[in-house]
N, C-alpha and C positions, 0 to 999 in steps of 0.2 A: 611443545616441550621447550624448556629453557635451561640454560646453564649460566652460572654467574662468572664463568671464565676465571682468569688468573686472579681477579680481584676477590672472588669468593672462595677460591681454592686455598685452603690453609695447609701449609707444610710446617709441621712442628720440628724443631731442631732435635737431634738425638740427645738423649740424656747423658750418654757417655761418648768420649772421643773415640773414633775408630780409624783404622789404618786405611786411608784411601790414597789413590795415586796423587803425587805432588802436582799442584797446579790444576787439578780437576775439581770443578764445582758440581758435586752430585745433586745438590739442592736445585740448582738451575736446570739440570737435566730432568729432574722430577717435575719441575714446573712446566717445562716445555713439552714433556711427554704427556702430562695431564691435559694441557691445552690441545695437543694433537689428537688425543683420544676423544676429547669433548667435541672437537670439530666433526669427527666421524659419527660418534654416538653421544649426542647431548643427553644429559640426565636431568630429571626434575629437581633433584636435591643437590646441593653443593657437596663435593667430595672432600673429605678431610683426610690428609695423609699424615701419619705419625711414624716416628722412628722408634723401634723397640729393640731390646737386647736379646733377640731370639738367637739361640745357639745353632739351630738346625733348620728351622722354618725360614724360608726366604721372605715370605709375605703372607698376609691374611686379609681377606675381605670380610668386613662386618656389614652384612647386607642391610639390616634394619637401620643401622646408624649411618649408612652410606660413607663408611670410613675404610681406609686401607692402611694397614700397619706393615712397615718394611723393616727388615733386619739390618741394623747398623753394623752387625758383625760380618754378614755375608755379602752385602751389596756395596762393594768397595770400588766398583768401576761404573761409569755411566751406562755401559751396555747391560750389565747385570741389573742395575736399577730400572732401566727402561723396560727390559723384558719382564721383570717381575711386576712392575707397576701395571703394564698393559695386561698381563695375565690376571691380576686381581681386578682391574677395571672391567675386564670382560665378564667376571662374575657379577659385578654390580649391574652391568647392562642386562644380562640374562635375568637377574632377579627382578629388575624393574619391568622388563617386557613380558616375562612368563611366570613370575612368582615362584613359589616353592615347588611347583610341580616339575620344573626342569631339573634334570640331574646335574650335579656340580660340574662334571666334565663331559656332559652329553653333547648331542649334535648342535644344540643352540649355542653352547659355549664355544664349540669348535668353529662354528660359522662366525661368531663374534671375533675370535682370535684371527681367523683368516682375513676378515674385514679390517682388522687393526694391523695387518701386515706381518703376523707372526705365525710360526708353526704351532700347532696345538699340542704343546708339551705339558705334561702333567707334573713332572718332577724336575728338580734342578740337579746339576752335577757339580756343584761348588764344593770345594774342600771344606769340611766341617768336622768337628770332633763330636762323635756320638757317644753318649754315655752308655755303658754296658747295662743290659737289663738285669736287675737284681734277681737272684734265684734262691729265695729263702727256703724252698721246699726241695725234697729229694724223694726218688722212688728207687727201689731195688728189685732186681729180678731174683726170684726164689731159686731158679734153676742154675743160672751161671754166676750170680752174685754181682753183676755189674750195677753200679750206682749211677743214676741219671739225675742231674739237677733239673729243677722245674721252677717256673715263675709262679705257677698256681697249683693248689692242691688238686688231687684227683677227685672226680665227682663220686660221691658215695653210691653204693648199690650197683656199681658196674664192675665187670671183670675186664682187666687189662692184661694183654699179653705182650711179651717182649718180642719185637719184630726180628731180632737177631737169632734167638734160639727157641722161641715159642713158649718160654716159661712165664709163670704168672708174675705180674708186677704188683708190688704193694708199696703203700706210702711208708716212708721211713721217718722216724722221729728225728727232728733236728734240734740242736740246742737253742 
């Protein structure tokens, strides 16, 4: 196996400016973290790192393209960028070694995270603004009259009961 190192590792600049700590070069942190990960787990293909404007997702690994996309909105410190990059790099390692049969956050991924020196954490705890789920549908209990908003319509041909009073639930027409 081989890795093209920092010469082959591409880091695309973020399309939008983002609020990062003054005097901190996050791109340099990404480069050094990528080199550190490649020293532990060299990959056959070069890894491309791109910055994206993800509002909630910290990063994504695109396995077939050997690419990692990072959130310019959330990764505002070197620690966040390093942790997220290594998390996504572990996905690339597992895909190269085990293919699609390995679970995304299964034992192989956890072992890769441990070898990279991180705890196997699946989610981040960064402050981000989540959009509320739209609820264009509603149901109403025939017994007590309570109205409950829903994201999806009820499946036809099924009987639904209100957990509060046991009354029958029916879809309500919404404008």
